[in-house]
C-alpha positions as CSV (number, residue, x, y, z in Angstrom):
1,M,-43.8,-22.9,40.4
2,K,-46.6,-20.5,40.9
3,N,-47.6,-17.9,38.3
4,V,-48.2,-14.5,39.9
5,T,-48.5,-12.5,36.7
6,D,-52.2,-12.0,36.9
7,E,-52.1,-10.9,40.6
8,L,-49.3,-8.4,39.8
9,Q,-51.2,-7.1,36.8
10,K,-54.4,-6.6,38.8
11,I,-52.6,-4.8,41.6
12,L,-50.8,-2.5,39.2
13,Q,-54.0,-1.7,37.3
14,D,-55.9,-1.1,40.6
15,L,-53.2,1.3,41.8
16,T,-53.4,3.2,38.5
17,D,-57.2,3.3,38.6
18,E,-57.0,4.7,42.2
19,G,-54.8,7.5,40.8
20,K,-51.7,6.2,42.7
21,K,-48.3,5.9,41.2
22,P,-47.3,2.2,41.3
23,T,-44.3,1.6,43.5
24,T,-42.6,-1.5,44.6
25,A,-43.7,-0.8,48.2
26,L,-47.4,-0.4,47.3
27,V,-47.3,-3.5,45.1
28,R,-45.6,-5.5,47.8
29,S,-48.1,-4.4,50.4
30,R,-51.0,-5.8,48.4
31,L,-49.5,-9.1,47.3
32,T,-50.9,-12.3,48.8
33,T,-47.9,-14.3,47.6
34,Q,-44.2,-13.9,48.5
35,V,-42.6,-12.4,45.4
36,P,-38.9,-11.6,45.3
37,M,-38.1,-7.9,45.1
38,P,-36.3,-8.1,41.7
39,A,-39.5,-9.6,40.2
40,I,-41.6,-6.8,41.6
41,I,-39.2,-4.1,40.4
42,T,-39.3,-5.7,36.9
43,A,-43.1,-5.8,36.9
44,V,-43.4,-2.2,38.0
45,K,-40.9,-0.9,35.4
46,S,-42.5,-2.9,32.6
47,F,-46.0,-1.8,33.6
48,K,-45.0,1.9,33.7
49,S,-43.5,1.7,30.2
50,T,-46.0,-0.7,28.4
51,S,-49.0,-1.2,30.8
52,S,-48.3,-4.9,30.8
53,I,-45.9,-7.2,32.6
54,P,-43.9,-10.3,31.6
55,K,-44.9,-13.7,32.9
56,I,-43.6,-14.0,36.5
57,E,-43.4,-17.3,38.4
58,V,-42.2,-17.8,41.9
59,K,-41.1,-20.9,43.9
60,D,-43.6,-22.3,46.3
61,T,-40.9,-22.8,49.0
62,P,-40.8,-20.5,52.0
63,L,-38.1,-17.9,52.3
64,T,-35.1,-18.4,54.5
65,A,-34.5,-16.2,57.5
66,D,-31.7,-14.3,55.6
67,E,-34.0,-13.7,52.6
68,R,-36.8,-12.4,54.9
69,I,-34.4,-10.1,56.7
70,A,-33.1,-8.7,53.4
71,Q,-36.6,-8.1,52.2
72,L,-37.6,-6.4,55.5
73,E,-34.4,-4.2,55.4
74,F,-35.3,-3.1,51.8
75,Q,-38.9,-2.3,52.9
76,V,-37.6,-0.2,55.9
77,K,-35.2,1.6,53.6
78,E,-38.0,2.4,51.1
79,L,-40.5,3.4,53.7
80,S,-37.9,5.7,55.3
81,Q,-37.2,7.4,52.0
82,R,-40.9,7.9,51.4
83,L,-41.4,9.3,54.9
84,A,-38.5,11.7,54.4
85,A,-40.0,12.8,51.1
86,L,-43.3,13.5,52.8
87,E,-41.8,15.4,55.6
88,N,-39.9,17.6,53.2
89,K,-43.1,18.7,51.4
């Protein structure tokens, strides 16, 4: 198991320092380690409410093709929503 808590904490703090609202998409784009989406969501929610995150560990095993497809589909959905919101401004 690999502890990614420090990496997530640094990314979330960097985003805040840059004046950006931490989102799962922004966090995911800056990660150097594969982290499951539910863990990222938990980290972002926790950081927004308490400015800290719980300990998060991930397996060192590579993702299956189905897992990668699910993650990519989620990213496309999120990016499409963000694009639509920007176009509506």
